[in-house]
C-alpha positions as CSV (number, residue, x, y, z in Angstrom):
1,M,4.2,94.1,36.9
2,S,5.2,91.9,40.2
3,S,8.5,91.0,40.9
4,A,7.8,86.6,40.9
5,K,5.9,87.6,37.0
6,K,9.0,89.5,36.3
7,L,11.3,86.7,36.8
8,L,9.1,84.4,35.3
9,V,8.2,86.6,31.7
10,A,11.8,86.7,30.3
11,P,12.7,83.1,30.3
12,L,9.2,82.2,29.1
13,R,9.7,84.7,26.4
14,A,12.8,83.1,25.5
15,L,11.5,79.7,25.2
16,L,8.5,80.8,23.4
17,K,11.0,82.2,20.7
18,A,13.5,79.7,20.6
19,T,9.6,77.5,19.9
20,A,9.2,79.8,17.1
21,Q,12.2,79.6,15.9
22,L,12.3,75.7,15.9
23,Q,8.7,75.8,13.9
24,E,10.0,78.0,11.2
25,N,13.0,75.5,10.9
26,L,10.9,72.2,10.4
27,R,8.4,73.8,8.4
28,R,11.5,74.5,6.2
29,L,12.6,71.6,6.3
30,Y,9.4,69.8,5.6
31,G,8.7,72.1,2.4
32,H,12.4,71.2,0.9
33,A,11.6,67.6,1.7
34,A,8.1,67.3,-0.1
35,L,9.3,69.6,-2.6
36,A,12.8,67.4,-3.5
37,A,10.0,63.8,-3.1
38,Q,8.2,65.4,-6.9
39,V,10.9,66.8,-8.6
40,H,14.4,65.8,-10.7
41,P,16.9,66.3,-10.7
42,P,17.9,66.3,-7.0
43,L,16.6,69.8,-5.2
44,P,19.8,71.5,-4.3
45,L,20.2,72.3,-0.3
46,T,20.5,75.8,-0.7
47,V,17.1,75.7,-1.9
48,V,15.0,78.0,0.8
49,V,11.1,76.6,1.0
50,L,8.8,79.0,2.8
51,G,5.6,77.0,1.7
52,K,3.9,74.2,0.0
53,A,4.9,74.3,-3.5
54,W,1.9,71.9,-5.9
55,V,3.9,70.1,-8.7
56,Y,2.0,68.6,-11.7
57,G,3.1,66.8,-14.6
58,T,6.6,65.0,-14.6
59,G,8.3,66.8,-12.5
60,A,11.1,68.1,-14.7
61,I,12.3,71.2,-12.6
62,Q,16.0,71.7,-12.7
63,F,16.4,74.5,-9.2
64,G,19.4,76.4,-9.4
65,E,21.8,77.0,-6.2
66,D,20.0,79.5,-3.6
67,T,16.5,79.4,-5.1
68,L,13.7,81.1,-2.7
69,L,10.3,79.9,-2.9
70,Y,7.3,81.7,-1.2
71,P,4.0,79.2,-0.4
72,D,1.3,78.2,-2.9
73,L,3.1,77.6,-5.8
74,H,1.8,76.0,-9.3
75,L,4.6,74.2,-10.8
76,E,3.8,71.7,-14.0
77,T,6.0,70.4,-16.9
78,Q,4.4,68.1,-19.5
79,G,5.8,65.8,-21.9
80,D,9.8,66.9,-22.8
81,A,9.6,70.3,-21.0
82,V,11.6,71.2,-18.4
83,I,11.3,74.2,-15.8
84,T,15.0,75.3,-15.7
85,L,15.9,78.1,-12.8
86,G,19.3,79.5,-12.5
87,D,21.1,80.2,-9.0
88,G,19.3,82.9,-6.3
89,V,15.7,83.2,-8.3
90,V,13.3,84.2,-6.1
91,I,9.5,83.4,-6.5
92,S,6.8,84.6,-4.4
93,R,3.8,83.2,-3.1
94,G,1.3,82.4,-5.9
95,V,3.4,81.7,-8.8
96,H,2.0,79.8,-11.8
97,L,4.9,78.1,-13.9
98,V,3.2,75.3,-16.5
99,A,5.9,74.4,-19.5
100,M,4.9,72.2,-21.9
101,A,7.9,73.2,-24.1
102,G,10.3,75.3,-22.0
103,I,10.8,77.8,-19.7
104,T,14.4,79.3,-18.5
105,I,14.4,81.8,-15.4
106,G,18.2,83.2,-15.4
107,K,20.5,84.1,-12.0
108,G,19.3,86.3,-9.6
109,A,15.6,86.9,-11.9
110,M,13.0,87.6,-9.2
111,L,9.2,86.8,-9.8
112,G,6.3,89.0,-7.8
113,E,3.5,87.4,-6.1
114,Y,0.8,85.4,-8.7
115,T,2.6,86.1,-11.5
116,S,1.8,83.7,-14.2
117,I,4.1,82.3,-16.7
118,R,2.8,79.5,-19.6
119,D,4.2,78.7,-22.9
120,A,1.0,77.0,-24.0
121,N,-2.4,78.3,-26.0
122,H,-5.0,75.9,-26.5
123,R,-6.0,75.4,-30.0
124,R,-9.6,75.5,-31.9
125,E,-10.5,73.3,-34.0
126,P,-14.2,73.2,-35.8
127,G,-16.1,70.4,-34.3
128,V,-13.9,69.7,-31.0
129,A,-14.5,70.6,-27.3
130,I,-11.1,73.2,-26.5
131,R,-10.2,70.7,-23.8
132,D,-10.0,67.9,-26.2
133,A,-8.2,69.8,-29.2
134,G,-4.7,70.0,-27.8
135,H,-1.9,73.4,-27.4
136,T,0.4,74.8,-28.9
137,A,3.5,75.7,-26.9
138,K,6.8,77.9,-27.6
139,P,9.5,78.0,-24.6
140,I,10.2,81.2,-22.6
141,V,13.0,82.5,-21.5
142,I,13.9,85.1,-18.7
143,G,16.8,86.6,-18.2
144,A,19.2,87.0,-15.6
145,E,18.4,90.0,-12.9
146,A,15.2,90.1,-14.4
147,W,12.2,91.5,-12.4
148,I,8.5,90.3,-13.5
149,G,6.1,92.7,-11.3
150,R,3.2,91.2,-9.5
151,G,-0.1,89.7,-10.8
152,A,1.9,89.8,-14.5
153,I,1.5,87.1,-17.2
154,V,4.5,86.4,-19.7
155,L,3.0,84.1,-22.7
156,G,4.9,81.5,-24.7
157,G,7.6,82.0,-27.6
158,V,8.4,85.6,-25.4
159,T,11.8,85.9,-24.3
160,I,12.9,88.5,-21.5
161,G,15.9,90.0,-21.5
162,E,18.5,90.3,-18.9
163,G,18.1,93.2,-16.5
164,A,14.5,94.0,-17.9
165,T,11.5,95.0,-15.5
166,V,7.8,93.9,-16.3
167,G,5.4,96.2,-14.6
168,A,2.4,94.4,-12.5
169,N,-0.2,93.2,-13.8
170,A,1.6,93.4,-17.7
171,V,0.4,91.1,-19.9
172,V,3.9,90.3,-21.8
173,T,3.2,88.9,-25.9
174,R,6.2,89.9,-27.4
175,D,10.2,90.1,-26.5
176,V,11.6,92.4,-23.7
177,P,14.8,94.0,-24.7
178,P,17.4,93.9,-22.3
179,G,17.3,96.9,-19.5
180,S,14.0,97.8,-20.6
181,T,11.0,98.5,-18.6
182,V,7.4,97.3,-19.8
183,A,4.0,97.8,-18.5
184,G,0.5,97.3,-19.5
185,V,-2.3,95.3,-21.4
186,P,-0.2,94.2,-23.9
187,A,3.1,95.2,-22.5
188,V,4.9,98.2,-24.4
189,A,7.9,99.7,-23.4
190,L,8.1,102.3,-21.4
191,Q,11.7,103.4,-20.9
192,K,15.5,101.5,-20.5
193,R,17.4,101.6,-17.4
194,V,20.3,104.1,-18.0
195,R,23.5,101.8,-17.2
196,S,25.2,102.5,-13.9
197,M,27.9,104.1,-13.4
198,A,29.6,101.8,-12.0
199,S,29.1,99.0,-14.5
200,L,31.1,101.3,-17.0
């Protein structure tokens, strides 16, 4: 590379790097503003929005501080239901949260990509099309520091305990005790995590 080219490359790289960072910052600001306009109560300034979140229904979604939201989220509340997220929750790309009774996610919990958490099921009634038969809904509670693996499904009425782990692609149909690990369809217990020495 000639000396003239070398003189041009360094400042050009610095300019491109600064431009890329500016674009990222603007994208986050726009994502935050777009989400804030669709939800209530107000969205905390510390929530990081990395891409588009699609909000449906009433917009009754309460975000904790320092929540991290990846792109392509489906967030839906109907009727009096509320989705409540604790501080430091991480919601990965493509997650669906649908609440007709209520969803509570504890502090520091992490939801893997394409997880589906829905607290309602369609009802069946003789002579009525399924789309018109209504729903049966029961609240879902996910404890602090729980980890829900990629593609898992959590159904209505389930409580996942603090520090529990749900394996990828599991279907959770019943409560998960604190600190335990479940996997499979339907999800069953694999082990209970041993408490660390630091917590004793």
